[in-house]
C-alpha positions as CSV (number, residue, x, y, z in Angstrom):
1,X,68.3,33.0,-27.6
2,X,70.6,29.8,-27.8
3,X,69.6,27.3,-25.2
4,X,71.1,23.6,-24.7
5,X,69.0,21.2,-22.8
6,X,70.3,18.0,-21.4
7,X,68.4,14.9,-20.5
8,X,65.9,12.5,-21.4
9,X,63.3,12.8,-19.3
10,X,59.9,14.0,-19.6
11,X,61.0,17.4,-18.2
12,X,63.7,17.7,-20.9
13,X,61.5,17.0,-23.8
14,X,58.8,19.3,-22.8
15,X,60.7,22.1,-21.9
16,X,63.1,21.8,-25.2
17,X,60.0,21.7,-27.1
18,X,58.1,24.6,-25.3
19,X,61.4,26.9,-25.4
20,X,61.7,26.4,-29.2
21,X,58.0,27.2,-29.7
22,X,58.5,30.7,-28.6
23,X,61.5,31.2,-31.1
24,X,64.5,29.9,-29.2
25,X,67.1,27.9,-30.8
26,X,66.9,24.6,-28.5
27,X,69.3,21.9,-29.0
28,X,68.4,18.5,-26.7
29,X,71.1,16.6,-25.6
30,X,69.7,12.9,-24.8
31,X,72.0,10.5,-23.4
32,X,72.2,6.9,-25.1
33,X,69.2,5.1,-24.4
34,X,65.9,4.3,-25.6
35,X,64.8,7.8,-25.5
36,X,67.4,8.8,-27.7
37,X,66.9,5.9,-30.4
38,X,63.1,7.2,-30.5
39,X,63.9,10.7,-31.0
40,X,66.4,10.0,-33.4
41,X,63.9,7.9,-35.5
42,X,61.4,10.7,-35.5
43,X,59.3,9.2,-32.4
44,X,58.4,10.3,-29.4
45,X,59.2,8.6,-26.4
46,X,56.5,10.1,-24.1
47,X,52.8,9.7,-25.1
48,X,51.7,13.1,-23.7
49,X,48.8,15.5,-25.3
50,X,50.0,17.5,-27.8
51,X,54.1,16.8,-27.1
52,X,54.9,14.5,-30.2
53,X,53.3,17.2,-32.6
54,X,55.0,20.3,-30.7
55,X,58.5,18.2,-31.3
56,X,57.7,17.5,-35.1
57,X,56.6,21.5,-35.6
58,X,59.8,22.9,-33.9
59,X,62.0,20.1,-35.9
60,X,60.4,21.3,-39.2
61,X,60.9,25.0,-38.2
62,X,64.6,24.4,-37.5
63,X,64.5,25.6,-34.2
64,X,64.7,22.3,-32.1
65,X,67.6,19.6,-32.8
66,X,69.2,16.7,-31.1
67,X,72.6,16.1,-30.1
68,X,74.4,13.4,-28.3
69,X,74.5,13.6,-24.5
70,X,78.1,14.0,-24.2
71,X,78.3,16.7,-26.6
72,X,79.6,20.3,-25.5
73,X,76.7,23.1,-26.0
74,X,76.5,25.4,-28.8
75,X,79.1,28.2,-28.6
76,X,76.4,30.9,-28.9
77,X,74.1,29.2,-25.8
78,X,74.0,31.5,-22.7
79,X,71.8,28.9,-20.9
80,X,72.6,25.7,-20.0
81,X,69.3,23.7,-19.0
82,X,69.6,20.5,-16.9
83,X,66.6,18.5,-16.8
84,X,68.0,15.0,-15.7
85,X,66.8,12.0,-13.6
86,X,66.9,12.1,-9.9
87,X,70.0,9.6,-10.1
88,X,71.9,11.5,-12.3
89,X,73.5,14.1,-10.1
90,X,76.7,13.1,-11.0
91,X,76.3,13.5,-14.9
92,X,75.3,17.1,-14.2
93,X,78.7,17.7,-12.6
94,X,80.4,15.9,-15.5
95,X,78.5,18.1,-18.0
96,X,79.8,21.3,-16.1
97,X,83.2,20.0,-16.4
98,X,83.0,19.5,-20.1
99,X,81.9,22.9,-20.6
100,X,84.2,25.0,-23.1
101,X,86.2,27.7,-21.3
102,X,88.6,28.9,-23.7
103,X,85.9,31.9,-25.3
104,X,85.5,33.3,-21.9
105,X,81.8,32.9,-22.0
106,X,79.2,33.7,-19.4
107,X,76.4,30.7,-18.7
108,X,73.4,30.5,-16.6
109,X,72.8,26.8,-15.7
110,X,69.3,26.3,-15.2
111,X,68.6,23.2,-12.9
112,X,65.0,21.7,-13.2
113,X,66.3,18.2,-12.1
114,X,65.0,17.2,-8.8
115,X,68.1,16.7,-6.8
116,X,69.0,17.0,-3.1
117,X,68.6,20.7,-1.4
118,X,72.0,22.4,-2.0
119,X,72.9,20.7,-5.4
120,X,72.4,24.1,-7.6
121,X,74.9,25.8,-5.2
122,X,77.2,22.9,-5.5
123,X,76.6,23.2,-9.2
124,X,77.3,27.1,-8.8
125,X,80.7,26.4,-7.1
126,X,82.0,23.9,-9.7
127,X,81.1,26.4,-12.5
128,X,83.3,28.9,-10.3
129,X,86.3,26.6,-10.5
130,X,86.4,26.6,-14.5
131,X,89.2,28.6,-15.9
132,X,88.4,32.1,-16.9
133,X,85.3,32.2,-14.2
134,X,86.9,35.2,-12.5
135,X,86.1,37.4,-15.5
136,X,82.9,35.9,-16.5
137,X,79.5,35.6,-15.1
138,X,78.6,31.8,-14.5
139,X,75.8,31.0,-11.9
140,X,73.4,28.4,-11.5
141,X,69.4,28.9,-11.2
142,X,66.9,26.2,-9.7
143,X,63.9,26.1,-11.6
144,X,62.2,22.9,-10.2
145,X,60.2,20.6,-12.4
146,X,56.3,21.5,-11.7
147,X,55.2,19.7,-14.8
148,X,51.9,17.6,-14.2
149,X,51.9,14.5,-16.1
150,X,48.9,14.0,-18.3
151,X,49.1,17.7,-19.0
152,X,52.9,18.4,-19.4
153,X,53.1,20.7,-22.3
154,X,49.7,22.7,-20.8
155,X,51.7,23.0,-17.4
156,X,54.8,24.3,-19.1
157,X,53.3,26.6,-21.8
158,X,50.5,28.2,-19.5
159,X,52.2,27.4,-15.9
160,X,50.2,28.7,-12.5
161,X,53.6,29.4,-11.2
162,X,57.4,29.1,-11.6
163,X,59.9,28.5,-8.9
164,X,63.4,30.4,-9.7
165,X,66.1,30.1,-7.1
166,X,69.2,32.1,-8.1
167,X,71.4,34.5,-6.2
168,X,72.5,36.3,-9.0
169,X,70.4,39.2,-10.2
170,X,71.7,38.8,-13.8
171,X,71.0,34.9,-13.9
172,X,67.3,35.9,-13.0
173,X,66.9,38.1,-15.6
174,X,68.3,35.5,-18.0
175,X,66.2,32.7,-17.1
176,X,63.3,35.4,-16.7
177,X,63.8,36.5,-20.4
178,X,63.9,32.6,-21.4
179,X,60.5,32.2,-19.8
180,X,59.0,35.7,-20.8
181,X,56.7,34.7,-23.5
182,X,54.9,32.2,-21.1
183,X,54.7,35.1,-18.2
184,X,53.3,37.8,-20.0
185,X,49.7,38.1,-18.7
186,X,50.7,38.6,-15.1
187,X,54.6,37.7,-13.3
188,X,54.2,34.1,-12.2
189,X,58.0,33.8,-11.2
190,X,58.3,33.4,-7.5
191,X,62.2,34.8,-6.5
192,X,64.1,33.3,-3.8
193,X,67.0,31.0,-3.0
194,X,68.2,28.0,-4.7
195,X,67.8,25.9,-1.7
196,X,64.6,27.6,-0.9
197,X,63.5,26.5,-4.6
198,X,64.7,23.0,-4.3
199,X,62.9,22.8,-0.9
200,X,59.7,23.9,-1.8
201,X,59.4,21.7,-4.6
202,X,59.8,18.6,-2.3
203,X,57.5,20.3,0.3
204,X,54.5,20.7,-2.2
205,X,55.1,17.0,-3.1
206,X,54.8,15.9,0.2
207,X,51.8,17.9,1.0
208,X,50.0,16.6,-1.7
209,X,51.0,12.9,-1.0
210,X,49.8,13.7,2.8
211,X,46.5,14.9,1.8
212,X,46.1,11.7,-0.5
213,X,47.0,9.5,2.4
214,X,45.2,11.1,5.0
215,X,42.1,10.8,2.7
216,X,42.6,7.1,2.0
217,X,43.0,6.4,5.9
218,X,39.5,8.0,6.4
219,X,38.5,6.0,3.5
220,X,39.3,2.9,5.3
221,X,37.8,4.1,8.4
222,X,34.4,4.7,6.4
223,X,34.4,1.2,5.4
224,X,34.0,0.2,9.3
225,X,31.7,3.1,10.3
226,X,29.2,2.7,7.4
227,X,29.9,6.1,6.2
228,X,30.0,7.1,2.3
229,X,33.7,8.7,2.3
230,X,32.4,10.7,-1.1
231,X,29.9,12.8,1.2
232,X,32.6,13.5,3.4
233,X,35.0,14.5,0.9
234,X,32.6,16.7,-0.3
235,X,32.1,18.3,3.0
236,X,35.7,18.8,4.0
237,X,36.5,20.2,0.2
238,X,34.0,22.7,1.3
239,X,36.1,24.0,3.7
240,X,37.6,27.1,2.5
241,X,40.8,26.2,4.5
242,X,41.1,22.9,2.8
243,X,39.8,23.3,-0.5
244,X,39.0,20.1,-2.6
245,X,42.4,19.5,-4.6
246,X,43.8,16.0,-3.8
247,X,40.8,14.8,-1.4
248,X,39.7,11.9,-3.7
249,X,40.6,8.6,-2.1
250,X,41.6,5.7,-3.8
251,X,43.8,2.5,-4.3
252,X,47.0,4.6,-3.9
253,X,49.1,7.0,-5.9
254,X,52.2,6.2,-8.2
255,X,54.6,7.8,-10.8
256,X,58.4,7.8,-10.7
257,X,58.7,11.6,-10.0
258,X,56.3,11.7,-7.4
259,X,57.2,9.1,-5.0
260,X,60.6,9.9,-5.4
261,X,60.2,13.2,-4.3
262,X,58.6,12.4,-1.2
263,X,61.4,9.8,-0.5
264,X,63.8,12.8,-1.1
265,X,62.1,14.9,1.2
266,X,62.3,12.1,3.9
267,X,66.0,11.4,3.4
268,X,66.5,15.6,3.5
269,X,64.6,15.7,6.8
270,X,66.6,12.6,8.3
271,X,69.9,13.9,7.0
272,X,69.2,17.1,9.0
273,X,68.7,15.0,11.8
274,X,64.7,15.3,12.1
275,X,62.8,12.3,12.2
276,X,60.4,12.0,9.0
277,X,57.8,10.3,10.8
278,X,54.8,11.8,8.9
279,X,56.4,10.8,5.4
280,X,57.4,7.7,6.3
281,X,53.9,7.1,7.3
282,X,52.5,8.6,4.2
283,X,54.7,6.2,2.1
284,X,53.5,3.1,4.5
285,X,49.9,4.2,4.2
286,X,50.2,4.3,0.3
287,X,52.0,1.0,-0.2
288,X,49.2,-0.6,1.9
289,X,46.3,1.1,0.0
290,X,48.0,-0.3,-3.1
291,X,46.6,-3.7,-2.0
292,X,43.1,-2.3,-0.9
293,X,41.1,-4.1,-4.0
294,X,43.3,-7.2,-3.4
295,X,42.2,-7.5,-0.1
296,X,38.5,-6.8,-0.8
297,X,38.7,-9.4,-3.7
298,X,40.5,-11.8,-1.0
299,X,37.4,-11.2,1.5
300,X,34.6,-11.6,-1.1
301,X,35.7,-15.0,-2.3
302,X,36.6,-15.9,1.3
303,X,40.3,-16.2,0.7
304,X,40.0,-19.0,-2.0
305,X,41.2,-16.8,-5.3
306,X,43.0,-19.9,-7.0
307,X,42.0,-20.2,-10.7
308,X,40.0,-17.0,-10.4
309,X,40.0,-14.8,-13.7
310,X,40.1,-11.0,-12.7
311,X,39.9,-7.7,-15.2
312,X,41.6,-4.7,-14.4
313,X,40.7,-1.5,-16.0
314,X,43.7,1.1,-16.1
315,X,47.1,0.2,-15.2
316,X,49.3,3.6,-16.0
317,X,50.0,5.4,-12.9
318,X,47.5,8.2,-13.6
319,X,45.0,8.8,-16.4
320,X,46.4,10.5,-20.0
321,X,49.9,8.7,-19.3
322,X,51.7,5.7,-20.8
323,X,53.9,5.4,-17.7
324,X,53.6,2.6,-15.1
325,X,56.3,3.8,-12.4
326,X,55.3,2.6,-9.2
327,X,51.8,2.5,-10.4
328,X,49.3,0.7,-8.0
329,X,48.1,-1.7,-10.5
330,X,51.7,-3.3,-10.4
331,X,51.5,-4.2,-6.9
332,X,47.7,-5.4,-7.4
333,X,48.9,-7.6,-10.1
334,X,51.7,-9.3,-8.3
335,X,49.4,-10.1,-5.4
336,X,46.8,-11.5,-7.7
337,X,49.5,-13.8,-9.3
338,X,50.7,-14.8,-5.9
339,X,46.9,-16.5,-5.5
340,X,46.9,-18.1,-8.7
341,X,44.6,-15.5,-10.4
342,X,44.8,-15.1,-14.3
343,X,44.7,-11.3,-14.9
344,X,43.2,-9.5,-17.8
345,X,44.1,-5.8,-18.3
346,X,42.9,-3.1,-20.6
347,X,44.5,0.2,-20.6
348,X,44.2,3.2,-23.6
349,X,47.8,3.7,-23.5
350,X,50.3,1.8,-20.8
351,X,50.1,-1.9,-22.3
352,X,53.2,-1.8,-23.8
353,X,54.9,-0.6,-20.9
354,X,53.1,-3.5,-18.6
355,X,53.9,-6.1,-21.6
356,X,57.6,-5.0,-21.0
357,X,57.4,-5.0,-17.3
358,X,55.4,-8.5,-17.0
359,X,57.8,-10.5,-20.0
360,X,56.2,-13.4,-21.1
361,X,53.6,-14.9,-18.8
362,X,50.5,-17.2,-19.2
363,X,48.6,-15.6,-16.4
364,X,48.5,-12.1,-17.9
365,X,46.3,-11.2,-20.9
366,X,46.2,-7.7,-22.5
367,X,43.6,-6.5,-24.2
368,X,42.8,-3.4,-26.4
369,X,39.1,-3.7,-26.2
370,X,37.9,-3.2,-22.8
371,X,34.9,-5.4,-23.0
372,X,37.0,-8.1,-24.3
373,X,39.1,-8.0,-21.2
374,X,35.6,-8.7,-19.1
375,X,34.8,-12.3,-20.9
376,X,34.0,-14.8,-18.1
377,X,35.9,-12.9,-15.6
378,X,35.2,-13.2,-11.6
379,X,35.6,-9.4,-10.9
380,X,36.4,-6.1,-12.6
381,X,38.8,-3.9,-10.7
382,X,39.3,-0.2,-11.8
383,X,42.6,1.2,-11.0
384,X,43.4,4.2,-13.1
385,X,40.4,6.5,-13.8
386,X,40.7,7.0,-17.6
387,X,37.7,8.9,-19.1
388,X,36.6,5.8,-21.5
389,X,35.8,4.1,-18.2
390,X,33.3,6.7,-16.7
391,X,30.2,5.9,-18.3
392,X,30.5,2.1,-19.3
393,X,28.0,0.1,-21.4
394,X,26.6,-1.9,-18.2
395,X,24.4,-4.2,-20.1
396,X,27.1,-5.4,-22.2
397,X,29.4,-5.3,-18.8
398,X,26.8,-7.7,-17.1
399,X,26.1,-10.0,-20.0
400,X,29.9,-10.4,-20.4
401,X,31.4,-11.0,-17.0
402,X,30.9,-14.6,-15.3
403,X,30.3,-12.4,-11.7
404,X,29.0,-8.9,-11.7
405,X,31.4,-7.7,-9.0
406,X,32.9,-4.5,-9.3
407,X,36.1,-3.1,-7.5
408,X,36.1,0.4,-7.7
409,X,39.7,1.9,-7.1
410,X,38.8,5.3,-7.6
411,X,34.9,5.7,-7.1
412,X,34.0,7.0,-9.9
413,X,31.0,5.2,-10.3
414,X,27.6,5.4,-8.4
415,X,27.1,2.7,-6.3
416,X,23.4,2.6,-5.7
417,X,22.9,2.9,-9.8
418,X,25.4,0.1,-10.3
419,X,23.5,-2.3,-7.7
420,X,20.0,-0.9,-9.6
421,X,21.7,-2.6,-13.0
422,X,22.6,-5.9,-11.1
423,X,26.3,-5.7,-10.1
424,X,27.9,-5.9,-6.6
425,X,30.1,-3.1,-5.6
426,X,32.9,-2.1,-3.6
427,X,34.7,1.2,-3.8
428,X,36.9,3.0,-1.5
429,X,34.9,4.0,1.5
430,X,31.8,3.5,-0.5
431,X,29.7,0.3,-1.0
């Protein structure tokens, strides 16, 4: 099958490479920008396990090709796949408007972009207005982006489930056929109406964000009640009605897509005349939580942080990612700068993105070695729970730091063990 994918998002690249790997002939149309330049030079704009190798492999095989974002699809393409950023709604309609109509071809436009509820139906109406549509099948289908960043390739090639919103039986068959190689063991495709698929995607994100914010609220209360939130988390997670996913308290969540989806859901509710009080509170709790480590440090040093040196381990918005979109570390760094703190940072992948975000500053030092970031610091803040930070060399840490103060924003270390090794420890709902 010939499939043309439009977009420069992680979702676009993973979908294009994943579809090509099963034998489809895929052309990825990339708008002008950094992603297009990187791909044209043989690179990969996203650091995801296995993605660069998959793109290279499919390019060599001849099943993965690149084209400009404004180029029309291959004349043999039956599926037009839109994986655009949430702000590119107008671009989606521009792509529809430029589809060649002289051949009287049938298409399925797969909308994998996170657009407002009802956009897929509007795309189908735009298709119906194209010349020759009365004698062809031109339909739109919603296939929401459910990728898990840090495991994007695996979450596409071994998806737990797909949400397919399409009112056309022919359209559903076409999309199901495109995904068939990844849907053989059991039928993972859930069929529904387009707006139901779009809304389900937003509802999933809202539920996950609510669980995280609730546990962060509980962790803050646990601090005041002298309760270990880790014991509470385990007890709550054992309840079969709840389960243990997304119950880990921490210093806030980030990510462009995750935060945007929550805001989109809140906006959808407001435009429908419903007050999104819960979601508004979820976002407020999250923004407040991003400063939780700063507040602990501020209290520890009796509000005097001028001239202090602080190390941060992990600035990516989540492990296995090089992205810092809305990352909790950014708000934390800004709070530290405002108090005259010099910040030393290590992250396995996200330092280039942080350097671009921060620009040239004397109060920010980036380190390739995590222990080099600890030299003479007054505290270490753990913000992103990379595996490399799970079992550090404690004797090396203690000998390197000026003050053996640990602020664990992800509760990955054992408080008692750290104290036995000479550290002062503060976690999220743990101490």
